[in-house]
C-alpha positions as CSV (number, residue, x, y, z in Angstrom):
1,M,0.0,0.0,0.0
2,S,2.8,2.4,0.8
3,Q,4.3,1.8,-2.7
4,L,0.9,2.6,-4.3
5,E,0.4,5.9,-2.5
6,G,2.3,7.8,-5.1
7,V,0.6,6.2,-8.1
8,R,-1.8,8.4,-10.0
9,L,-4.0,6.8,-12.6
10,N,-5.0,8.5,-15.9
11,S,-6.8,7.6,-19.1
12,E,-3.6,6.6,-21.1
13,K,-3.1,3.0,-22.1
14,D,-0.8,0.9,-20.0
15,K,2.6,0.0,-21.4
16,V,5.5,-2.2,-20.4
17,T,8.9,-0.6,-19.6
18,W,12.2,-2.4,-19.4
19,V,14.0,-0.7,-16.5
20,L,17.5,-2.1,-17.5
21,E,17.7,0.0,-20.6
22,K,17.3,3.8,-20.9
23,S,15.1,3.3,-23.9
24,G,12.7,1.2,-21.9
25,R,12.9,-1.5,-24.5
26,F,13.9,-5.1,-23.7
27,T,17.3,-6.4,-25.0
28,T,18.9,-9.7,-24.3
29,K,22.3,-7.9,-23.8
30,S,20.9,-6.0,-20.7
31,M,19.3,-9.2,-19.3
32,Y,22.5,-11.2,-19.8
33,R,24.5,-8.4,-18.1
34,W,22.0,-8.4,-15.2
35,F,22.3,-12.1,-14.7
36,L,26.1,-12.0,-14.7
37,H,26.9,-8.7,-12.8
38,R,23.5,-7.5,-11.6
39,G,23.5,-4.8,-14.2
40,V,27.0,-3.5,-13.6
41,L,29.0,-3.2,-16.8
42,N,32.3,-5.0,-16.6
43,K,34.6,-2.6,-18.5
44,R,37.5,-5.1,-18.7
45,L,35.4,-7.7,-20.4
46,C,34.0,-5.1,-22.8
47,R,37.6,-4.1,-23.7
48,I,38.5,-7.7,-24.3
49,W,35.7,-8.2,-26.8
50,K,36.7,-4.9,-28.6
51,C,40.5,-5.7,-28.6
52,R,42.0,-6.5,-32.0
53,L,42.7,-10.2,-31.4
54,P,41.5,-13.3,-33.1
55,V,38.1,-14.4,-31.8
56,K,39.5,-17.6,-30.3
57,I,41.9,-15.6,-28.2
58,K,39.0,-13.3,-27.0
59,V,37.0,-16.4,-26.0
60,F,40.2,-17.8,-24.3
61,L,40.6,-14.5,-22.2
62,W,36.9,-14.6,-21.3
63,Q,37.2,-18.2,-20.1
64,I,40.1,-17.2,-17.8
65,S,38.2,-14.1,-16.5
66,N,35.2,-16.2,-15.6
67,N,36.9,-19.4,-14.4
68,R,35.7,-21.4,-17.3
69,L,39.0,-22.5,-18.8
70,P,39.0,-26.4,-19.0
71,T,41.8,-26.9,-16.5
72,G,42.0,-30.1,-14.5
73,A,40.5,-28.4,-11.4
74,E,37.7,-26.9,-13.4
75,L,36.8,-30.1,-15.3
76,K,36.7,-32.0,-12.1
77,K,33.9,-29.8,-11.0
78,R,32.0,-31.0,-14.0
79,N,32.4,-34.7,-13.0
80,W,35.4,-35.3,-15.3
81,R,36.9,-38.7,-14.7
82,G,40.5,-37.5,-15.1
83,S,42.8,-36.0,-12.5
84,A,42.5,-32.4,-11.2
85,V,46.2,-32.5,-10.3
86,C,49.1,-31.2,-12.5
87,N,51.0,-34.3,-13.5
88,I,54.3,-32.4,-13.2
89,C,53.9,-30.4,-10.0
90,E,51.3,-32.7,-8.3
91,T,49.3,-29.7,-7.2
92,S,45.8,-28.6,-8.2
93,E,45.8,-27.6,-11.9
94,T,44.1,-24.2,-11.8
95,A,44.5,-21.4,-14.3
96,D,46.8,-19.5,-12.0
97,H,48.9,-22.7,-11.6
98,I,49.2,-23.2,-15.4
99,F,50.0,-19.6,-16.2
100,F,52.0,-18.4,-13.3
101,S,53.2,-21.2,-10.9
102,R,54.6,-23.9,-13.2
103,V,58.3,-23.9,-13.9
104,M,57.9,-23.4,-17.6
105,A,55.5,-20.5,-17.1
106,K,57.9,-18.9,-14.5
107,F,60.7,-19.2,-17.0
108,V,58.8,-17.4,-19.7
109,W,57.7,-14.6,-17.4
110,S,61.2,-14.3,-16.0
111,C,62.6,-13.8,-19.5
112,F,60.2,-11.0,-20.2
113,K,61.0,-9.5,-16.8
114,E,64.7,-9.3,-17.6
115,A,64.1,-8.2,-21.2
116,L,61.5,-5.5,-20.4
117,G,62.9,-4.4,-17.1
118,W,60.1,-5.4,-14.7
119,D,60.8,-5.5,-11.0
120,R,59.0,-8.9,-10.6
121,I,56.9,-11.4,-12.5
122,P,53.0,-11.6,-12.2
123,A,51.8,-14.1,-9.5
124,S,48.2,-14.6,-10.7
125,W,45.6,-13.6,-13.2
126,Q,44.3,-10.9,-11.0
127,D,47.8,-9.6,-10.3
128,L,48.4,-9.4,-14.0
129,L,45.2,-7.4,-14.6
130,D,45.8,-5.0,-11.6
131,N,49.5,-4.3,-12.1
132,W,50.4,-5.1,-15.7
133,I,47.3,-4.4,-17.7
134,P,45.5,-1.5,-15.8
135,L,42.9,0.4,-17.7
136,G,44.8,3.3,-19.1
137,A,47.6,4.1,-21.5
138,Y,48.7,1.4,-24.0
139,Y,45.9,-0.9,-22.6
140,N,45.2,-2.5,-26.0
141,S,48.9,-3.1,-26.8
142,K,49.5,-4.6,-23.3
143,L,46.4,-6.8,-23.5
144,F,47.4,-8.0,-26.9
145,T,51.0,-8.9,-25.8
146,F,50.0,-10.6,-22.6
147,A,47.2,-12.5,-24.4
148,I,49.8,-13.9,-26.8
149,I,52.1,-15.0,-23.9
150,L,49.2,-16.7,-22.1
151,W,48.1,-18.4,-25.3
152,S,51.6,-19.8,-25.9
153,I,51.7,-21.2,-22.4
154,W,48.2,-22.7,-22.8
155,T,49.0,-24.4,-26.2
156,S,52.2,-25.8,-24.8
157,R,50.2,-27.2,-21.8
158,N,47.6,-28.8,-24.2
159,K,50.3,-30.5,-26.3
160,R,51.7,-32.0,-23.1
161,M,48.4,-33.1,-21.7
162,I,46.6,-34.2,-24.8
163,E,49.3,-35.2,-27.2
164,G,52.1,-36.1,-24.7
165,K,54.5,-33.7,-26.4
166,F,56.9,-31.9,-24.2
167,P,58.9,-28.8,-25.4
168,R,62.3,-29.7,-26.6
169,S,63.6,-26.6,-24.8
170,P,62.1,-23.9,-22.5
171,T,63.0,-21.3,-25.2
172,E,60.5,-23.0,-27.5
173,L,57.8,-21.1,-25.7
174,L,59.5,-17.9,-26.4
175,Y,59.8,-18.7,-30.1
176,N,56.1,-19.6,-30.1
177,C,55.3,-16.2,-28.5
178,N,57.2,-14.4,-31.3
179,S,55.5,-16.5,-34.0
180,F,52.0,-15.6,-32.7
181,L,53.0,-12.0,-32.4
182,Q,54.3,-11.8,-36.0
183,K,51.2,-13.6,-37.2
184,W,48.5,-11.5,-35.5
185,K,50.1,-8.1,-35.1
186,V,48.6,-7.1,-38.5
187,L,45.3,-6.8,-36.7
188,L,46.6,-3.8,-34.7
189,R,46.5,-0.2,-35.7
190,G,49.5,2.0,-36.4
191,G,50.4,3.2,-32.9
192,E,49.4,0.0,-31.1
193,R,51.4,-2.1,-33.6
194,S,54.5,0.1,-33.2
195,K,54.4,-0.3,-29.4
196,V,54.0,-4.1,-29.7
197,E,56.8,-4.3,-32.2
198,A,59.1,-2.2,-29.9
199,W,58.5,-4.6,-27.0
200,T,59.0,-7.6,-29.3
201,D,62.3,-6.3,-30.6
202,Q,63.5,-5.6,-27.1
203,A,62.5,-9.1,-26.0
204,R,64.1,-10.7,-29.0
205,S,67.4,-8.9,-28.5
206,W,67.5,-10.1,-24.9
207,V,66.7,-13.7,-25.9
208,E,69.4,-13.8,-28.5
209,M,71.9,-12.4,-26.0
210,F,70.7,-15.0,-23.4
211,L,71.1,-17.9,-25.8
212,E,74.6,-16.7,-26.8
213,K,75.7,-16.7,-23.2
214,L,74.1,-20.1,-22.8
215,R,76.1,-21.5,-25.7
216,N,79.3,-20.1,-24.4
217,R,78.9,-21.2,-20.8
218,P,81.5,-23.8,-19.4
219,E,80.4,-27.4,-20.1
220,D,80.5,-28.2,-16.5
221,G,78.5,-25.2,-15.5
222,F,75.1,-25.8,-13.9
223,F,72.0,-24.4,-15.6
224,M,68.4,-24.8,-14.6
């Protein structure tokens, strides 16, 4: 009754209004947004869909953001008969473990850390978003570059888990990163492409120097 106190009837015909859109008209987009985030627009996800990346990489990033990536731990929740444990580290195979905790992933991130002058490597997906890909300057270039790195780690993991193929060398992942960057950088615009190319050249120069030192190290030297 208290809600009806302010209602004033008139002779106009009744009409239905959809409150989740300013126009008052129903859209599946607004309903989907309400179901997922109670009507709050997720700016990061919007930027992912608008980024100049192949569609499969956009879907891949969406899966990571929404804990839908088919990792061992996630598949186990869907009554998968396989193991939820990483067969190398013997810990729960989550997205954060695959991309940031495994030895191969740490090697890749450490190489980029040295090449690009970071003070540390990312520890998790949320850490990567908050400290390496904040909404702001060069966002699209950064998102593009990090998406390629994540995709390289993911494809390597799938070859190991599905096909039983291990990388011949840790640097193979670095070469895969460069291959994907060269293949998909044509999707970027002028300024964005120039920034990615500059980072790529910087990383490539460091890798070449690193491999040269590796080849020239003493034979009895220990390298991990």
